[in-house]
Each structure stands twice: as C-alpha cells, then as structure tokens.
C-alpha positions as CSV (number, residue, x, y, z in Angstrom):
1,M,77.2,126.6,30.8
2,A,75.9,123.2,32.0
3,R,76.3,121.7,35.5
4,R,76.3,118.0,35.8
5,L,73.9,116.5,38.4
6,R,75.6,113.4,39.9
7,T,73.3,112.3,42.7
8,D,69.6,111.5,43.2
9,A,69.5,114.3,45.8
10,Q,70.7,116.8,43.3
11,I,68.2,115.7,40.7
12,D,65.4,115.8,43.3
13,N,66.3,119.3,44.2
14,F,66.4,120.4,40.6
15,I,63.0,118.8,39.9
16,R,61.5,120.5,43.0
17,N,62.7,123.9,41.8
18,V,61.5,123.4,38.3
19,T,58.1,122.3,39.5
20,R,57.8,125.2,41.8
21,Q,58.6,127.6,39.0
22,A,56.2,125.9,36.6
23,E,53.4,126.3,39.2
24,H,53.7,130.0,38.8
25,H,54.9,130.5,35.2
26,A,53.9,127.4,33.3
27,P,50.9,125.7,34.9
28,R,50.1,123.6,31.8
29,V,53.2,121.5,32.6
30,A,53.5,121.8,36.3
31,T,52.0,118.3,37.1
32,I,53.8,116.4,34.4
33,I,57.3,117.3,35.5
34,V,57.6,114.7,38.3
35,P,56.1,111.8,36.3
36,L,58.3,112.7,33.3
37,S,61.4,112.8,35.5
38,D,60.4,109.5,37.1
39,V,60.2,107.6,33.7
40,V,63.4,109.1,32.4
41,R,65.3,108.3,35.7
42,E,64.2,104.7,35.4
43,R,66.3,104.6,32.2
44,L,69.4,106.2,33.8
45,D,72.5,104.7,35.2
46,L,74.2,107.6,37.0
47,S,77.5,105.9,36.9
48,I,77.7,106.2,33.1
49,D,74.7,108.3,31.9
50,R,74.6,112.1,32.4
51,I,72.2,114.7,33.5
52,E,73.2,118.3,33.0
53,V,71.2,121.5,33.6
54,Y,71.8,124.9,32.3
55,E,73.5,127.2,34.7
56,R,73.4,131.0,34.4
57,N,75.1,133.3,36.8
58,G,75.5,130.5,39.3
59,R,71.8,129.7,39.2
60,L,70.3,126.6,37.7
61,A,67.8,127.3,34.9
62,R,65.2,124.9,33.6
63,A,66.8,123.4,30.5
64,C,68.1,119.9,31.0
65,W,70.2,117.6,28.9
66,V,70.2,113.8,29.4
67,T,72.7,111.4,27.9
68,I,71.6,107.8,27.9
69,A,73.6,105.1,26.2
70,G,75.7,107.7,24.5
71,R,72.7,109.6,23.0
72,R,72.0,113.1,24.1
73,Y,68.6,114.7,24.5
74,A,67.4,118.1,25.7
75,F,64.3,118.9,27.7
76,S,63.1,122.5,27.7
77,Y,60.0,124.6,28.1
78,N,58.5,125.8,24.8
79,Y,56.9,129.1,25.6
80,E,55.1,129.3,22.3
81,D,53.4,126.0,22.7
82,G,53.2,125.9,26.5
83,M,54.7,122.4,26.5
84,I,57.9,120.7,27.4
85,D,59.9,119.8,24.3
86,L,62.1,116.7,24.1
87,R,64.7,117.3,21.5
88,E,67.4,115.2,19.9
89,G,70.9,116.2,20.6
90,G,70.4,119.7,22.1
91,L,68.2,122.7,22.4
92,Q,68.2,123.3,18.6
93,G,67.7,119.6,17.7
94,A,64.6,118.0,16.2
95,V,61.6,117.9,18.4
96,L,60.9,114.2,19.2
97,C,57.9,114.8,21.5
98,Q,56.1,117.4,23.6
99,F,54.6,116.9,27.0
100,D,52.0,118.8,29.1
101,N,49.7,117.9,32.0
102,D,47.4,115.9,29.7
103,T,50.2,113.5,28.6
104,S,49.2,110.0,29.7
105,Q,51.5,107.8,31.8
106,N,51.5,105.3,28.9
107,E,52.8,108.0,26.5
108,L,55.5,109.0,29.0
109,R,56.6,105.4,29.3
110,R,56.5,104.9,25.5
111,Q,58.7,108.0,25.0
112,A,61.1,107.0,27.8
113,R,61.6,103.5,26.2
114,R,62.7,105.3,23.0
115,L,65.6,107.1,24.8
C-alpha cells in the first residue's frame, strides 16, 4: 500500500529516515539521497503532483513513487547493483537511470529535467 506525502515536512521526515537507513545498510547511496530529493522536489508542485511511499504494516518503507505532470516514476534501492533505480511507471518499469554517491550534481539535474 502507498501513503501519499502531502507536505514538505512529511517529505523531509521520509528523506531523513531513508538516509539514516542507508547509512547502515546501503552506504553507496547514503550521500546521494538528499541531493536527489532536492532536484526532484524542484520539479514538484505538491498541489497537483504526487509523492507516495510504500507502507508496510503501518511503517514507511524506502520505495517512492513520484508523479510529475501526469507521468509516474518509481525510486527504489537496487540491492544487486547497490544503486538507486529510477524506473518508468512503477517498480517493474524500465530503468531510466541509476544513482549512487558518485553521481554528479550535473547528472542529477539532467535526469530531473527529464521527469
């Protein structure tokens, strides 16, 4: 089930929790989470666009769906590659890009513009 995040405070809290978890379980992506969030959020209009996060047993997980201008994308951690996948449509969609701590700010901005 997905829970919609409607405010900046809710999004900030989610990003803090994901970053904290990544520091322990996915250090290759721990420092890219906030910059990735920042560039995606620059594209969002929370009055019309959507951010939803996976909720399991009342707790938020790390998968996140973003709908911008009617197009839906999924962000999730790829355990095999040790990277964050950006997928088209949903968790099973085509991988559009992958991110880790080595992803440049220019690449983040380039990918965000494509959303």
